[in-house]
N, C-alpha and C positions, 0 to 999 in steps of 0.2 A: 504494500500500500504506500502511496506517496506520502512522505512526511510533510506536514503543513507547517509553515513558519509560525513560531509562537505568537508573532504580532497579529496573525490572522485571528487567533482565538481571543485576542484582546479587543477586537472590534465590538462595539455595542451592537446588539441585535438590530436588524433593519426595522424601521418604523412599521408598526402594525403587527409584527411577529409575536405570537404567543406559543410557547412550547407546552410540554406536559407539566402540570403543576400538581405536586403531591398533596396539597391541601384541599383540592377540589375533587368531587366525586368522579369516578371513572366507570362508565357503563360499557359492558362487553356483551356482544351477542355473536352467535355462530351461525353461518350458513354453510357454504362449501369452504369458506375461509373465515377466520376469526376477525372481528371488527371492534375497535376501541373508539369510544366517543367521550369527549369532554368539552364542556362549554368554553367557547372562545379559542379552541386549539387550532393549530396549523397542521395540515396533513400533507403527506407525500402520497399521491395516488397514481395508480396505473390502470388503464383500461385498454382492452384489445379488441380487434375485429374478431367476429365469430368464427371465421375460417382460418385464423392465424395458427392454430395447432391442429394437426391431423388427429383422426380418431384414435390411432395407436398411442399417441402421446397422452390424450385425454384418459384413455383406459389405464395407462400407467399411473397417471395422477390419482385416479379414483382408487386404484389398488393400493397405492402408497397411503392415501388418506384412510382407507378402511383398516389397513393393518395398523396404522398409527393410532387410530381411535380404539382399536382392540387392546393395544398395549397401554393406553392411557385412559382408563374408564373415568367417568365423572366421580367427584368434582375435579375440574381441571384448573390449575392455577394459571395466572398470567404468564409465568415463566414457561410453563408447558405449552401454552398456546403460542407464545413467541417462537418456540422451537419449530412448531408446525408452519407458521407463517414464513419464517426464514427459509426453510427448505423448499416449500412450495414456490416462493418467489424466485429462489435461485434456479430451480429447474425451468420454470416458465420463461424467465428472462433469457436464459441461454438458448432456448428453442426459438423464442421470438426474434432474436438477433440473427437467426439463420434465414430470415425472410420468407417464412412459410406462408401459404395462402395467396390470395390474389393481390395482396398489398395495395388495396384501393387508395390508401392515403399517399401513395407515391404520385397520384394524379394531383397536379397543382390546384385544380378547381375544388377537389374534395378537401384537401388539407386547408385551403383558404377558407372554405365554408365553415369548417370546424373551428379554426382559430377565430374567425369573426364571431361565432357563437360564444366562444370562451371569453372573449373580451366584452361582449355585449353588456353583461350585467356586472362586470368588474367594478367594484366600488358601490354597487347597489345591494346585491345579495351576498357577495363574497369579495375577498381580496385575492387576486391572482398573482402569485409570486413569480413563477417561471414555468416554462414547459418545453418539452421537445416532442414534436409530432414525427414519429417514425413511420415507415411504410405500412406497418400492421399493428402498431400500438402507440400509446401516448403516456408520457410521464408528466406530472405536473405537481406544483406546490400551490395549495389553495387553503384559504381560511374563511369558512362561512361567517358572515357578519351577524346574522340572526338565526342561529341553528334551530331555534324553536319553530320559526316560520319556514325557513328554507334550509333544511339540514343538508349535510354533504350528499346523502343519497339523492335528494331532489336536484341538487346542482348537477350531478353526474347524469341523472335521468334526462334533464333538459338538454345537456350537451349531446348525449348519445341519441335521444329521440329525434331532435330536429335535424341533426346531421344524417341520421339514418334515412329519414324521409327524403332529404335532398339527394342522397346517393341513389336510393331506389328509383326516384323519378328520373334521374339522368341515365340510369342503366335500364330503364323500363322493366324493373323487377319488383318483387314484393318479398316480404319476410324480414326477419331480424338481420341486422348488419353487424351489430356489436355483441360480444359476449355479455350476458346479462349481469353477472356479478363482477365488480371491480375490486382490485386490491387497494387497501389504504392502510396507512400507519401514521400515528401521531408523531410529529417531529419533536424530540425531547427537549432540545436546547439549541443554543447558537452553534455549538460545535457540530451537532448532528445536522443542523440546517446546512452548514457549510459543506459537509461531506455529501449531503444529498444534492446540492447544487452542482458539485463537481461530477457526481455520477450522471446526472441529467445532461450536463454539458458535454460529457465525454461519450455518451451513448452512441452517437453517430460514428465516432472514431472507432469505438470498440466493434461496431457492426460493419466497419469498412464501407460506409456509405459516401458517395460523392456529394459535393455541394449541389444543392438543388433537389436532393432526394429526401430532405427532411426540413422541418421548420423549428428554429430554436429562438427563444425569447426569454428575457428577464426584465423585471420592472426597472424602468430608468432611474427612479429614485433610490432603489436598492444599489444600483451601480454607483450612483453619486456618493453613497455611504460606504463604498468599498467592497460591496458584495457582488461577485461576478463569477463567470465560468473561467477561472484562472489557473487552477491547479488540478487538471483532470487525473483521476485515478480509476482505472477500469476494474480494480479488485475490490473496491468497497461495495458492500451489500447494504443498501438503504433499508432493507427489511430487518437487519440485525440491530439489536440494542446498541445505542451509542456508548 
């Protein structure tokens, strides 16, 4: 892993950033993946196209999860759920970077439509910190501003629902475009945020994508405060605890 200069960790968090706070309640629920929720928190999210993983890989994931659940019966601690999230994310990310599926987001009109949607309610329902749109998946940092009214699930539903309709219309097709469940994790603190930013910024390099095959963005006011894609490290796993 790339060693980050000590001065980087001394930067104050960017304006608007809220990490995991031990004194506030933490809600956890499980679907195919575990999800953590806390009022005011900032999240690292990943969502992917529905055809981005072949059936053989999906079966492998289901088998892994089934065996894991058998080895870890309820009640399951946050630490145990962390372990599942880390391993699932690691496997999925390695497969996604191989460019499986139709990679619809490689089309500039589709990726532009998606990023337009992501920016549309920035500052209204959420604060968008940064993102990378890859050919078959998206990573982003986002903080819901009023999670009681517009929780993270609703933010992702709006992004995926509107972009799915636009892509289906252009392709003269019907049916779901995105994988229904997204991956998300609360960013714990400023150090964790920095590592997530570098992971996002380096994802196109790690996947060996040429310029023009992806879209990369970070809040301009974050850049002014010293936060940017500056020290890429392809070995950091943002799913892992900081």
